[in-house]
C-alpha positions in Angstrom: -22.5 15.0 1.8 -24.6 14.4 4.7 -27.6 15.8 6.5 -28.2 15.8 10.2 -31.3 13.6 10.0 -29.5 11.2 7.4 -26.2 9.2 7.7 -24.4 8.7 4.2 -22.8 5.1 3.1 -19.2 5.0 3.9 -17.0 6.5 1.0 -13.8 4.1 0.0 -10.5 5.4 -0.1 -9.3 7.5 -3.1 -7.1 4.9 -4.6 -8.5 4.4 -7.8 -7.5 5.4 -11.3 -10.7 7.4 -12.1 -13.1 9.1 -9.8 -16.2 9.6 -12.1 -17.4 6.9 -14.6 -19.9 8.3 -17.3 -22.0 5.3 -19.0 -22.9 6.2 -22.3 -20.3 8.2 -24.8 -22.9 10.2 -26.8 -23.9 13.6 -27.0 -24.5 13.8 -23.4 -21.8 12.1 -21.8 -18.7 13.2 -23.8 -19.4 17.0 -23.0 -20.2 15.8 -19.5 -16.9 13.9 -19.0 -15.4 17.1 -20.7 -16.6 19.6 -17.8 -15.8 16.9 -14.8 -12.2 17.0 -16.6 -11.5 20.5 -16.7 -12.8 20.5 -13.0 -10.0 18.3 -12.2 -11.6 15.3 -11.8 -10.4 11.8 -13.1 -13.1 10.5 -15.9 -13.5 7.6 -17.8 -16.3 7.3 -20.6 -17.9 3.5 -20.6 -19.4 2.6 -24.2 -20.2 -0.7 -25.6 -19.1 0.6 -29.0 -15.6 0.0 -29.5 -15.1 2.2 -32.5 -16.4 5.0 -30.4 -14.0 3.7 -27.7 -11.0 3.7 -29.7 -11.5 7.3 -31.1 -11.9 8.8 -27.7 -8.7 7.5 -26.5 -6.9 8.8 -29.3 -8.6 12.1 -28.6 -10.7 12.2 -31.6 -14.3 13.6 -31.1 -17.4 12.7 -33.0 -19.2 15.3 -31.0 -19.7 18.6 -32.3 -20.0 20.1 -29.3 -16.4 19.0 -27.7 -13.5 19.5 -30.5 -11.0 16.8 -31.1 -8.0 19.5 -29.9 -10.0 19.8 -26.5 -10.6 16.1 -26.3 -7.0 15.4 -27.2 -5.7 17.8 -24.5 -7.8 16.3 -21.8 -7.0 12.7 -22.8 -3.1 13.7 -22.8 -3.2 16.3 -19.8 -5.9 14.7 -17.7 -6.2 11.2 -18.2 -9.5 11.4 -19.6 -10.4 7.7 -20.3 -12.4 5.4 -22.3 -13.3 1.7 -22.3 -15.8 -0.9 -23.0 -15.1 -2.9 -19.5 -17.8 -2.5 -17.0 -15.4 -3.4 -14.4 -13.9 0.1 -14.4 -16.7 0.8 -12.1 -15.8 -1.0 -9.2 -13.2 1.6 -8.2 -14.7 4.9 -9.0 -16.9 7.1 -6.5 -19.5 8.1 -8.9 -21.4 6.5 -11.8 -23.4 8.7 -14.4 -26.0 7.0 -16.8 -26.2 8.9 -20.0 -27.8 6.5 -22.4 -30.9 6.5 -24.7 -34.3 6.1 -23.8 -36.3 5.9 -27.1 -40.0 4.9 -27.9 -41.1 1.5 -28.9 -43.0 1.2 -32.3 -46.0 1.5 -30.1 -44.7 4.8 -29.2 -44.3 3.6 -25.5 -40.9 4.4 -23.3 -38.2 1.9 -24.0 -36.0 1.5 -20.9 -34.1 -2.1 -21.8 -30.8 -0.1 -22.5 -30.9 2.0 -19.1 -31.8 -1.3 -17.3 -29.7 -3.4 -19.0 -26.7 -1.1 -18.3 -28.2 -1.0 -14.5 -27.8 -4.9 -14.6 -24.2 -4.5 -15.1 -23.5 -1.2 -12.7 -25.4 -3.3 -10.2 -23.2 -6.5 -10.3 -19.9 -3.5 -9.8 -21.7 -1.8 -7.1 -20.4 -1.7 -3.8 -21.2 0.5 -0.6 -20.5 4.4 -1.0 -21.2 4.5 -4.6 -23.1 7.1 -6.2 -25.4 6.5 -9.0 -27.1 9.0 -11.1 -29.3 8.7 -13.8 -29.2 11.5 -16.6 -31.5 9.9 -19.5 -35.1 11.4 -20.0 -37.7 9.4 -18.6 -40.9 9.6 -16.9 -41.4 10.1 -13.3 -41.0 7.3 -11.1 -38.2 5.8 -13.3 -35.4 5.9 -11.0 -37.1 4.5 -7.8 -39.3 2.2 -9.5 -37.2 0.8 -12.4 -33.5 1.4 -11.7 -33.2 1.0 -7.9 -34.8 -2.3 -7.8 -32.1 -3.5 -10.6 -29.4 -2.0 -8.6 -30.1 -3.7 -5.3 -31.1 -7.0 -7.2 -27.9 -7.3 -8.7 -25.5 -5.9 -6.2 -27.6 -7.4 -2.7 -26.8 -3.6 -1.2 -29.7 -1.1 -0.2 -30.2 2.4 -1.9 -29.8 5.0 0.6 -28.1 3.1 3.3 -25.4 1.6 1.3 -25.3 3.6 -1.8 -26.8 6.9 -3.1 -29.3 7.1 -6.0 -30.5 10.2 -7.6 -31.6 11.6 -11.1 -30.3 14.4 -12.6 -31.6 15.6 -16.0 -29.4 16.3 -19.3 -30.1 19.7 -20.6 -28.0 19.5 -23.8 -28.8 21.7 -26.4 -26.6 20.6 -29.5 -24.7 23.3 -31.2 -25.5 26.0 -28.7 -22.4 28.1 -27.3 -24.2 30.6 -25.2 -25.3 28.0 -22.5 -23.2 25.0 -22.1 -23.1 21.6 -19.9 -21.0 23.6 -17.5 -23.3 26.9 -17.3 -26.6 25.6 -17.5 -27.9 25.0 -13.9 -28.2 21.2 -13.0 -31.2 20.1 -11.2 -30.5 17.3 -9.1 -32.9 14.7 -6.9 -32.2 12.1 -4.8 -34.4 9.4 -3.4 -33.3 10.6 0.0 -31.6 13.9 1.5 -28.3 12.3 1.7 -28.3 11.0 -2.1 -29.6 14.8 -3.0 -26.4 16.1 -1.5 -24.2 13.6 -2.7 -25.3 14.3 -6.2 -25.2 18.2 -5.8 -21.6 17.9 -4.3 -20.2 15.9 -7.2 -22.2 18.1 -10.1 -20.9 21.0 -8.1 -17.5 20.4 -8.2 -17.7 21.1 -12.1 -21.1 22.6 -12.8 -21.7 26.5 -12.0 -25.1 26.4 -10.4 -27.2 23.4 -8.7 -30.9 23.4 -8.1 -32.2 20.8 -5.5 -35.3 19.3 -5.9 -37.2 17.0 -3.2 -37.3 13.8 -4.8 -35.9 12.1 -8.6 -39.9 12.0 -9.6 -39.8 16.0 -9.3 -36.4 16.1 -11.2 -38.0 13.6 -14.0 -41.1 15.6 -14.3 -38.8 18.8 -14.7 -37.2 17.7 -17.7 -40.2 16.5 -19.3 -42.0 19.8 -18.5 -39.5 22.0 -20.1 -39.6 20.1 -23.5 -43.4 19.7 -23.2 -43.7 23.3 -23.1 -41.7 23.6 -26.5 -43.6 21.1 -28.0 -47.1 22.5 -27.2 -45.9 26.2 -28.1 -44.2 25.0 -31.4 -47.7 23.1 -32.2 -49.6 26.6 -31.3 -47.4 28.4 -34.0 -47.6 25.6 -36.5 -51.1 25.8 -36.4 -51.0 29.6 -36.4 -49.2 28.9 -39.8 -51.7 27.1 -41.5 -54.4 29.4 -40.5 -52.2 32.3 -41.7 -51.6 30.6 -45.0 -55.8 30.6 -45.5 -56.1 34.4 -44.4 -53.1 35.4 -46.6 -50.7 36.9 -43.6 -47.6 36.2 -43.1 -46.7 34.0 -39.8 -43.2 35.2 -39.5 -44.3 38.8 -39.8 -47.0 38.0 -36.9 -44.2 36.4 -34.6 -41.8 38.8 -35.1 -44.2 41.9 -34.2 -45.7 39.8 -31.3 -42.0 39.5 -30.1 -41.5 43.0 -29.4 -43.9 42.7 -26.4 -41.3 42.9 -23.4 -43.8 40.6 -21.3 -46.0 37.8 -21.5 -44.9 36.6 -24.9 -41.8 33.9 -25.9 -41.3 33.5 -29.4 -41.3 30.4 -31.2 -41.2 29.6 -34.8 -43.1 27.4 -37.2 -41.6 24.7 -39.1 -41.8 21.6 -41.0 -42.2 19.5 -37.7 -40.0 18.7 -34.8 -36.7 16.8 -34.7 -33.9 16.0 -32.2 -33.5 13.5 -29.4 -36.1 15.3 -27.2 -39.1 17.4 -28.0 -40.6 14.7 -30.6 -40.1 12.0 -28.1 -40.3 13.3 -24.7 -43.8 14.2 -24.4 -45.2 10.5 -24.9 -43.1 9.6 -21.8 -45.4 11.7 -19.9 -49.0 10.6 -22.1 -48.0 7.1 -21.3 -47.2 7.3 -17.5 -50.3 9.8 -16.9 -52.9 6.6 -18.1 -51.5 4.8 -14.8 -53.5 7.8 -12.6 -56.8 7.7 -14.9 -55.5 11.2 -16.5 -55.5 12.0 -20.4 -53.1 14.6 -21.1 -55.2 15.8 -24.0 -53.2 19.2 -24.6 -50.0 17.4 -24.9 -51.5 14.8 -27.0 -53.3 17.4 -29.4 -49.5 19.2 -29.7 -48.2 16.0 -30.9 -50.7 15.7 -33.3 -50.3 19.0 -35.0 -46.4 18.6 -35.0 -46.6 15.1 -36.4 -48.6 16.7 -39.2 -46.4 19.3 -40.1 -44.4 17.0 -43.0 -47.7 16.4 -44.7 -48.5 20.0 -44.6 -45.5 21.1 -45.9 -45.4 18.3 -48.8 -48.8 19.6 -49.9 -47.3 23.3 -49.6 -44.6 22.3 -52.3 -47.1 20.6 -54.5 -49.2 23.7 -54.5 -45.9 26.1 -55.1 -45.0 23.5 -58.0 -48.6 23.7 -59.4 -49.3 27.3 -59.2 -46.0 28.9 -59.2 -44.6 26.6 -62.1 -47.6 24.7 -63.3 -45.8 21.5 -62.6 -47.1 18.3 -60.8 -45.1 17.0 -57.8 -45.2 13.9 -59.5 -42.3 13.6 -62.0 -40.5 16.9 -60.6 -36.9 17.2 -59.2 -36.9 18.5 -55.6 -34.1 19.5 -53.9 -34.4 19.5 -50.1 -31.9 21.8 -48.5 -31.1 20.6 -44.5 -31.9 17.7 -43.2 -30.4 18.4 -39.8 -33.0 19.0 -37.4 -31.6 22.3 -36.7 -29.5 24.6 -38.0 -25.6 24.2 -38.6 -25.3 21.0 -36.9 -25.0 17.4 -38.0 -27.6 15.4 -35.9 -30.6 14.2 -38.1 -32.4 12.2 -35.4 -35.9 12.6 -35.7 -35.7 15.5 -38.2 -38.6 16.5 -39.9 -37.0 16.5 -43.1 -36.6 12.9 -43.1 -40.3 12.1 -43.3 -40.8 15.1 -46.0 -38.3 13.4 -48.3 -40.4 10.1 -47.8 -43.6 12.0 -48.5 -42.4 13.7 -51.5 -41.0 10.5 -53.1 -44.3 8.9 -52.3 -46.1 11.5 -54.2 -43.9 10.7 -57.3 -41.3 13.4 -57.0 -37.4 12.7 -57.6 -35.8 14.1 -54.3 -32.2 14.8 -53.4 -30.9 16.7 -50.7 -27.8 19.1 -50.0 -26.7 19.4 -46.4 -22.7 20.4 -45.5 -23.1 19.0 -42.0 -24.6 15.8 -43.3 -22.5 14.1 -46.1 -25.2 10.9 -46.1 -27.9 9.2 -44.1 -30.1 6.2 -44.0 -33.5 5.6 -42.3 -36.7 3.5 -43.1 -35.5 2.5 -46.7 -34.1 6.1 -47.7 -30.6 6.0 -48.2 -29.2 9.0 -49.8 -26.1 11.3 -49.9 -25.6 14.8 -50.0 -25.3 16.4 -53.6 -23.7 19.4 -54.6 -25.5 22.9 -54.4 -27.0 23.2 -57.6 -30.3 24.9 -57.4 -31.0 25.1 -61.0 -31.0 21.9 -61.7 -34.2 21.1 -59.7 -37.9 22.3 -60.3 -38.1 23.5 -56.8 -35.8 23.8 -53.8 -37.3 23.2 -50.3 -35.7 24.9 -47.2 -36.1 22.4 -44.5 -33.1 23.4 -42.5 -31.6 27.1 -42.5 -27.8 26.4 -42.1 -26.3 30.0 -41.9 -23.3 28.7 -44.3 -25.7 28.9 -47.3 -26.0 31.8 -49.7 -29.5 32.7 -49.8 -29.3 35.2 -52.3 -27.6 32.8 -54.6 -30.3 30.0 -54.1 -33.3 32.2 -54.7 -31.2 33.9 -57.8 -30.3 30.5 -59.6 -33.8 28.6 -58.2 -36.5 28.1 -60.5 -38.9 28.1 -57.3 -38.3 28.2 -53.5 -40.3 26.5 -50.8 -39.1 28.2 -47.6 -40.1 26.5 -44.6 -37.7 28.1 -42.5 -38.1 31.6 -43.5 -34.3 31.6 -44.4 -34.9 34.0 -47.5 -37.1 36.7 -45.0 -34.5 36.7 -42.4 -31.9 37.6 -45.1 -33.9 40.2 -46.7 -34.9 38.8 -49.4 -38.1 38.9 -51.6 -38.8 37.4 -54.8 -42.1 36.1 -56.9 -39.8 32.6 -57.0 -40.2 32.2 -53.0 -43.2 30.5 -51.4 -43.1 30.5 -47.5 -44.8 28.2 -45.0 
């Protein structure tokens, strides 16, 4: 794991119980542990949540992309471990950090979770260790933030005593065509030896490795991927609002444009952005850009358009009730269908459906939701449980997430009014005067 120009830190003898430790047993860490374990690596997950750790030890998965059957087999046959004790890090060869990087209330990067973990790691760091950050963040985090913490707590020097790199997670929950194993892994180290050490580790479990020149390049790669989606979704969301005024079906237009075999990638409009990345990651770059006296106006405008979509959708529901049923939104019973941020998963983080529910409630509507994947949720004063699928009992049903298990024909037949924000009825070939589209 060296290059002719550099010397790698001396590796310890392989006598430890585990080879790879993954700090953070969430939607990134658990699938990553699965891939390494299936490749024959001895893996341990480290997490401060005792309930998570106990479930992992019993082979019970709480991550949709890793079944309990798969996890239990890895625990029994491959020795996949889980612990709350950071001391396990002392004897492993590699430490991967897969922890949340949220935004503060002021929408600035909050690295406290990662840096606190970095301090714990630093106190156990020794010569020969490889440390890789996977958490999404702004360019410079690995070198300017994590590296000093590791060096301060360990008394070691990055590059000469231990390897340090960044490799962005690229998880898309619920996706089966591309997985942690098959999605190419981007790696960038603080020096050539760190890059090669990280590439060798991931190359033992992941199909394709793409090296970049630095952790900064790898950090910005992740942000560009998500900003690309944010900007294009904002474009089509803005087009949807214009199409409403022009009396044109935006879904028909997107489908038609998608027939062009080059120069166009289809993005779908909707009630806003959701999930762990796209609503948050662009703000990491806009914040960092200010350090260079640069305004990322294009990115910020996309954020404004996408953040406005739940408000526009609330108006669309009000319009449908007024013109389609001669009712006011205030006092109406509204069923929101789906609160997960995308179809067929249970993740409702940053879901625009949650904001839409809040806005409908503030407008005076009585709002309930049905989601077969999310039995209950609580957020910002909203505490709801999924109700039975009885569309006829409501003045309007709003399709906020197009789960595939819903019978949309039955929905349109039974409902008094449907506001379809995802074109679920159109995809099902259903046309009805009851249906109002985005």
